[in-house]
C-alpha positions in Angstrom: 29.3 -13.7 3.2 30.0 -11.7 6.4 27.7 -8.6 6.8 29.4 -5.3 6.3 29.0 -2.7 9.0 29.8 0.5 7.1 28.9 1.9 3.7 32.6 2.5 3.2 33.1 -1.3 3.2 31.0 -1.8 0.0 33.7 -0.2 -2.3 31.2 2.2 -3.9 32.5 4.8 -6.3 33.9 7.9 -4.6 31.1 10.3 -5.8 28.5 8.0 -4.3 30.4 7.6 -1.1 30.7 11.3 -0.8 26.9 11.7 -1.3 26.2 9.1 1.4 28.4 11.1 3.9 26.4 14.2 3.1 23.2 12.3 3.7 24.6 11.1 7.1 24.5 7.5 6.0 27.0 5.5 8.1 25.6 2.0 9.1 23.7 0.0 6.5 20.4 -1.6 7.4 20.2 -5.5 7.2 18.6 -5.4 3.7 21.3 -3.0 2.5 24.1 -5.0 4.1 22.9 -8.2 2.4 21.8 -6.9 -1.0 24.4 -4.3 -2.0 27.4 -6.7 -2.3 25.4 -9.1 -4.4 23.8 -6.5 -6.6 27.1 -4.9 -7.4 28.2 -8.1 -9.1 25.3 -8.0 -11.5 23.4 -11.0 -10.1 19.6 -11.1 -9.9 18.2 -10.6 -6.4 14.9 -11.4 -4.7 14.5 -9.3 -1.6 11.8 -9.8 1.0 11.5 -6.8 3.2 8.9 -4.4 4.5 8.5 -0.7 3.7 10.8 1.4 5.9 13.7 -1.1 6.0 15.9 0.8 3.5 15.1 -1.1 0.3 15.5 2.0 -2.0 19.2 2.5 -1.1 19.7 -1.3 -1.2 19.0 -1.3 -5.0 19.8 2.4 -5.9 23.4 2.4 -4.6 24.7 -0.7 -6.5 22.8 0.5 -9.6 24.6 3.9 -9.5 27.9 2.1 -8.9 27.4 -0.1 -12.0 26.4 3.0 -14.1 29.6 4.7 -13.0 31.7 1.6 -14.1 30.2 1.7 -17.6 29.2 5.3 -18.3 27.7 5.5 -21.7 25.2 8.0 -23.2 21.7 6.5 -23.5 20.1 6.5 -26.9 17.2 8.9 -27.6 13.9 7.7 -26.1 15.5 5.0 -24.1 16.6 4.3 -20.5 19.3 2.1 -19.1 17.6 1.5 -15.7 13.9 1.0 -15.3 12.3 1.0 -11.8 8.6 0.1 -11.5 6.6 1.0 -8.3 2.9 0.8 -7.6 2.1 4.4 -6.6 3.0 8.0 -7.7 4.3 9.0 -4.2 6.6 6.0 -3.9 7.9 6.5 -7.5 8.6 10.2 -6.7 10.5 9.2 -3.5 12.6 6.6 -5.3 13.6 9.2 -7.9 14.5 11.6 -5.2 16.8 9.0 -3.6 18.5 8.3 -6.9 19.1 12.0 -7.5 20.4 12.4 -3.9 22.8 9.5 -4.0 23.9 10.4 -7.6 24.2 14.2 -7.1 27.9 14.1 -7.9 27.8 12.0 -11.0 25.4 14.2 -13.1 22.8 11.5 -13.3 20.1 11.8 -16.0 16.7 10.6 -14.8 13.0 10.9 -15.4 9.7 10.2 -13.7 6.6 8.7 -15.4 3.5 8.7 -13.3 -0.2 9.3 -13.8 -2.3 12.2 -12.6 -0.2 14.8 -14.5 0.0 15.8 -18.2 2.3 13.6 -20.3 3.9 16.4 -22.2 6.7 17.0 -19.8 7.3 13.3 -19.4 7.5 12.8 -23.1 10.1 15.7 -23.4 12.1 14.4 -20.5 13.0 11.1 -22.3 13.5 12.4 -25.8 17.3 12.6 -25.4 17.3 9.3 -23.4 17.9 8.9 -19.6 20.0 6.7 -17.4 17.3 6.0 -14.8 13.5 5.9 -15.4 11.1 5.5 -12.4 7.5 4.8 -13.3 4.2 3.4 -12.5 3.2 0.6 -14.9 0.2 2.2 -16.4 1.9 5.5 -17.4 5.0 3.7 -18.6 2.9 1.7 -21.1 1.2 4.9 -22.2 4.7 6.2 -23.2 5.7 3.0 -24.8 2.5 2.6 -26.8 2.8 6.3 -27.9 6.3 5.6 -29.2 7.8 8.1 -26.8 9.9 5.5 -25.0 11.6 2.3 -26.1 12.6 -0.4 -23.6 15.0 -2.3 -25.8 18.1 -0.8 -24.1 17.1 -1.6 -20.5 20.1 -3.1 -18.6 18.7 -3.2 -15.1 15.0 -3.8 -14.1 13.8 -3.1 -10.6 10.3 -4.2 -9.4 9.5 -2.6 -6.0 6.6 -3.5 -3.8 5.7 -6.5 -6.0 2.9 -7.7 -3.7 1.2 -4.4 -3.8 1.5 -4.4 -7.6 -0.4 -7.7 -7.6 -3.0 -6.4 -5.2 -3.6 -3.3 -7.4 -4.1 -5.5 -10.5 -0.8 -4.6 -12.3 0.2 -8.1 -13.1 -0.8 -8.0 -16.8 0.9 -4.6 -17.3 4.1 -6.0 -15.7 4.1 -9.0 -18.0 3.7 -6.7 -21.1 6.6 -4.5 -19.9 8.9 -7.4 -19.2 8.2 -8.8 -22.7 9.6 -5.6 -24.2 12.8 -5.6 -22.2 16.0 -7.5 -23.3 16.3 -11.0 -21.7 19.9 -10.3 -20.9 19.6 -7.9 -18.0 19.9 -7.7 -14.2 16.6 -7.9 -12.3 16.1 -6.8 -8.7 12.8 -7.9 -7.3 11.5 -6.7 -3.9 8.3 -7.6 -2.1 7.1 -7.5 1.5 5.4 -10.9 1.1 5.8 -13.8 -1.2 2.4 -15.4 -2.1 2.3 -18.0 -4.9 1.4 -15.5 -7.6 4.4 -13.3 -6.7 6.7 -16.3 -6.5 5.6 -17.5 -10.0 6.2 -14.0 -11.4 9.7 -13.9 -9.8 10.5 -17.3 -11.2 9.5 -16.1 -14.7 11.5 -12.8 -14.5 14.7 -13.8 -12.7 17.6 -16.1 -13.5 19.4 -17.9 -10.6 18.6 -15.1 -8.1 20.1 -14.6 -4.7 17.4 -14.6 -2.0 17.6 -12.0 0.8 15.0 -11.9 3.5 14.8 -9.5 6.5 12.1 -8.4 8.9 9.5 -11.1 8.4 6.0 -9.7 7.7 4.6 -11.3 10.8 6.8 -9.2 13.0 5.8 -5.8 14.4 8.2 -3.2 15.7 8.9 -3.7 19.4 8.7 0.0 20.2 5.1 0.2 19.0 2.4 0.1 21.7 -0.7 -1.5 20.1 -4.2 -1.5 21.4 -7.8 -2.2 20.3 -10.9 -0.1 21.0 -14.1 -2.0 20.6 -16.6 0.6 19.4 -20.0 0.9 17.7 -19.5 1.7 14.0 -21.6 4.9 14.3 -19.4 6.1 17.2 -16.1 5.8 15.3 -15.9 9.5 14.2 -16.5 10.8 17.8 -14.0 8.3 19.3 -11.3 9.3 16.7 -11.8 13.0 17.5 -11.5 12.3 21.2 -8.3 10.3 20.7 -6.7 13.0 18.6 -7.4 15.5 21.3 -6.4 13.4 24.3 -3.4 11.5 22.9 0.1 13.1 22.8 0.0 13.3 19.0 3.0 14.6 17.1 1.8 13.4 13.7 -1.1 10.9 13.2 -1.7 8.8 10.2 -5.3 7.5 10.0 -6.2 4.7 7.7 -9.6 4.2 6.0 -10.7 1.4 3.7 -12.1 3.6 0.9 -11.5 7.0 -0.7 -15.0 8.2 0.1 -14.5 7.2 3.7 -11.2 9.2 3.9 -13.0 12.4 2.8 -15.9 11.7 5.2 -13.4 11.4 8.1 -11.7 14.6 7.2 -15.1 16.5 7.2 -15.9 15.0 10.6 -12.6 16.0 12.1 -12.7 19.5 10.7 -16.2 19.9 12.2 -14.8 18.8 15.5 -12.1 21.5 15.3 -9.2 19.2 14.3 -7.4 20.3 11.1 -6.9 17.2 8.8 -6.3 16.4 5.1 -6.9 13.3 3.0 -4.6 11.7 0.4 -5.9 9.0 -2.0 -6.2 8.2 -5.6 -9.0 10.6 -6.4 -6.9 13.6 -5.4 -4.8 15.4 -8.0 -1.1 14.9 -7.9 -0.5 18.5 -7.0 -2.8 18.2 -4.0 -1.2 15.0 -2.9 2.3 16.5 -3.1 1.2 19.6 -1.3 -0.5 17.7 1.5 2.4 15.3 2.0 4.9 18.1 2.2 2.8 19.9 4.8 2.6 16.6 6.8 6.3 16.2 6.7 6.9 19.7 8.0 4.3 19.3 10.7 2.0 22.0 9.3 -0.6 19.3 9.0 -0.6 16.9 12.0 -3.4 14.5 11.0 -3.4 12.8 7.6 -6.1 10.4 6.5 -5.1 7.9 3.9 -6.0 4.7 2.1 -3.5 1.9 1.9 -2.6 2.5 -1.8 -1.8 6.2 -1.3 0.1 5.5 1.9 2.7 3.3 0.1 4.5 6.6 -0.7 4.4 8.0 2.8 7.9 7.7 4.3 7.8 10.3 7.0 9.8 10.3 10.3 8.0 11.6 13.4 4.7 9.8 13.0 3.7 9.2 16.6 0.3 7.5 16.0 -1.2 5.2 13.4 -4.9 4.8 13.8 -6.9 2.2 12.0 -10.3 3.9 11.5 -11.2 0.9 9.4 -9.5 -2.3 10.2 -8.0 -4.0 7.1 -9.2 -7.4 6.1 -5.6 -8.4 5.0 -3.5 -9.2 8.1 -0.2 -8.3 6.4 -1.5 -4.9 5.6 -2.0 -4.2 9.3 1.7 -4.8 9.8 2.6 -2.4 7.0 0.3 0.2 8.4 1.6 0.3 11.9 5.1 0.2 10.6 4.7 3.9 9.6 5.4 4.8 13.3 8.3 4.1 15.7 10.9 4.9 13.0 14.5 6.0 13.6 14.5 4.7 17.2 11.4 6.5 18.3 8.4 5.1 20.1 5.0 4.8 18.5 1.4 4.0 19.1 -1.0 2.0 17.0 -4.7 2.1 17.8 -7.4 0.2 15.9 -11.1 1.0 16.1 -12.9 -2.3 15.7 -16.7 -2.7 15.2 -19.0 -5.6 14.4 -17.7 -7.8 11.6 -14.2 -6.3 11.9 -13.6 -8.7 14.8 -13.1 -11.4 12.3 -10.3 -9.4 10.7 -8.8 -8.8 14.2 -8.6 -12.5 14.9 -6.8 -13.0 11.6 -4.3 -10.2 12.5 -3.6 -11.6 15.9 -3.0 -15.1 14.4 -0.4 -13.6 12.0 1.4 -11.5 14.6 1.0 -14.1 17.4 -0.1 -11.5 19.9 -3.4 -11.0 21.6 -3.8 -7.2 21.6 -5.2 -5.4 24.7 -8.8 -4.3 24.3 -10.9 -1.4 25.6 -14.7 -1.6 25.2 -16.5 1.6 24.4 -19.6 0.0 22.9 -23.0 0.9 24.2 -24.5 -1.6 26.7 -26.8 -3.0 24.1 -24.0 -3.8 21.6 -21.9 -5.3 24.4 -24.7 -7.7 25.4 -25.2 -8.6 21.7 -21.5 -9.2 21.2 -21.3 -11.4 24.4 -24.2 -13.5 23.2 -22.6 -13.9 19.8 -19.4 -15.2 21.3 -20.9 -17.3 24.1 -20.5 -21.1 23.9 -23.4 -22.7 22.0 -24.8 -24.5 25.0 -25.1 -21.2 26.9 -27.0 -19.3 24.2 -30.8 -19.0 24.4 -32.4 -21.7 22.2 -34.6 -20.5 19.4 -38.2 -21.7 19.3 -38.5 -24.4 16.6 -42.3 -24.4 16.7 -42.6 -27.7 18.6 -45.8 -26.9 20.5 -44.5 -24.3 23.0 -47.4 -22.1 22.3 -45.6 -19.0 20.7 -43.6 -17.9 17.8 -40.0 -17.1 18.5 -40.0 -14.1 16.2 -36.8 -15.3 14.4 -38.6 -16.0 11.1 -38.7 -19.7 11.7 -41.8 -21.5 10.5 -44.3 -22.7 13.2 -47.4 -24.7 13.3 -49.0 -22.8 16.2 -50.2 -19.6 14.4 -53.3 -18.2 15.9 -56.6 -19.2 14.3 -57.4 -16.9 11.4 -53.9 -15.6 11.1 -51.9 -15.6 7.8 -49.2 -17.6 9.4 -45.7 -16.6 10.3 -44.2 -13.8 8.2 -40.7 -13.9 6.8 -38.4 -11.4 8.5 -37.3 -8.6 6.2 -33.7 -7.3 6.1 -33.4 -3.8 7.4 -33.1 -1.2 4.7 -34.7 -3.4 2.0 -31.9 -5.9 1.3 -28.7 -5.4 -0.6 -25.5 -3.6 0.3 -25.3 0.1 -0.3 -24.2 1.0 -3.8 -21.4 3.4 -4.8 -18.8 2.5 -2.1 -15.7 1.4 -3.9 -12.8 -0.2 -2.2 -9.3 0.9 -3.3 -7.7 -2.6 -2.8 -7.3 -4.1 -6.2 -7.6 -0.8 -8.0 -5.2 1.2 -10.0 -4.4 4.5 -8.3 -5.5 6.4 -11.4 -9.0 6.7 -12.8 -9.5 5.4 -16.4 -12.1 7.2 -18.7 -15.2 5.1 -19.1 -15.0 4.6 -22.9 -11.4 4.3 -24.1 -10.2 7.6 -22.5 -9.3 10.8 -24.2 -6.4 11.5 -26.5 -3.7 14.1 -26.3 -1.3 15.1 -29.1 2.3 15.7 -27.9 5.2 16.3 -30.2 2.9 15.2 -33.1 2.1 11.9 -31.4 -1.5 11.0 -30.4 -1.6 9.5 -26.9 -4.5 7.6 -25.4 -4.8 8.4 -21.7 -5.1 5.1 -20.0 -4.9 6.4 -16.4 -6.6 3.2 -15.6 -7.2 0.1 -13.6 -5.4 -2.8 -15.2 -7.6 -5.7 -16.0 -7.8 -8.5 -13.4 -8.7 -12.1 -13.8 -11.7 -13.3 -11.9 -9.5 -15.3 -9.4 -7.5 -12.1 -8.7 -10.6 -10.0 -8.1 -11.8 -12.7 -5.7 -8.5 -12.6 -3.8 -8.7 -8.8 -3.4 -12.3 -8.7 -2.4 -12.2 -11.2 0.4 -15.7 -12.3 1.5 -16.8 -11.0 4.8 -17.3 -13.7 7.3 
């Protein structure tokens, strides 16, 4: 099928075409050009595309067209279209897109996300809606509370399927799919296609068309990438220096944990640089307010974790800075893809310390590029790093206690202890052993916090709801996948 070069070529209903003109949509992106003609026919689609390639319009436009062709009033407490996404922010943006493209067709829609009271969401679906956009956890809350029925779903969309898997939503998704009619259209989108995602797609779809654009290993050509080797303790100072010296329009800074994001904000504010954080522990109102301020430029520096950043679709981000380098190479590609949008140039800087060099090697292997490095480590750390990476034959040999007259001091056992001594002592780990407690990684976690013992209940419209607001359960293999051992 030849690729279409204009939205007018798709044959979309006039009200939708009029909305696209008002949105200044003229030339479709590759994922839109390949997906829309297929999805309009009602066929299932598996789309492989990164964030920022135009996936939302790729599935929203043909869905709206199909709703226009068969305009029926939805039954109470039901929806005709169900869109599942991993985060609150992304869900909100998807619904905004549906409402923008469907502004001339009087579309009925609803949003079901955690972090906010359920009362309004329960009321929004009482009369039935055409389009429901939801995160899996809150959707199941509504279903289990008998506020929503899924037996009338005609079209199911699963967006960011790989992130759903990383966050542990796989069991919730299976529960939801089991409640939806088998006779439906399914549109399945993911940035990557690991085996677990491929198995899920095979279970959910029937004879799907496969569409793939922008391979995950590729990085935007207009992004200037570089590495700064730095002592871990010096990262806050180096970050502040970069934000002051670089020509920053808007900077998106990534940390590995929610606690780390808050800590970075405090350090930047202390250095005189206004900044805000967005992550799963922040209230929904706070996240929306901060994201709006970032879009307008009122806030120029935003600190985020990977999960929260899935909903950040903002033009004008000049810099992406990896304060903590991710241990998942594909995530690096997603992170830096937040800059250099709409034909603009962008800069991606990664602060790399100690064990993060292992992650850096995995990233360079994926993108097939050796990134330029700048070394800002102290001389002592530079010498230690050089010794660690030197060929084995060039490294100083450790004493093995073979009659050389002294103990090497590396904790190896020796037979030449001085007379009367207690013998060689075992070397203690600094800090008394184990890893610090209380640092929680957001990878593999639901974006909402579940009460410790079953949660609290809320009565809405005479129905008692259990607030799950939770991390879906994960199998042991899945947890191991998300918590990759440090090498």
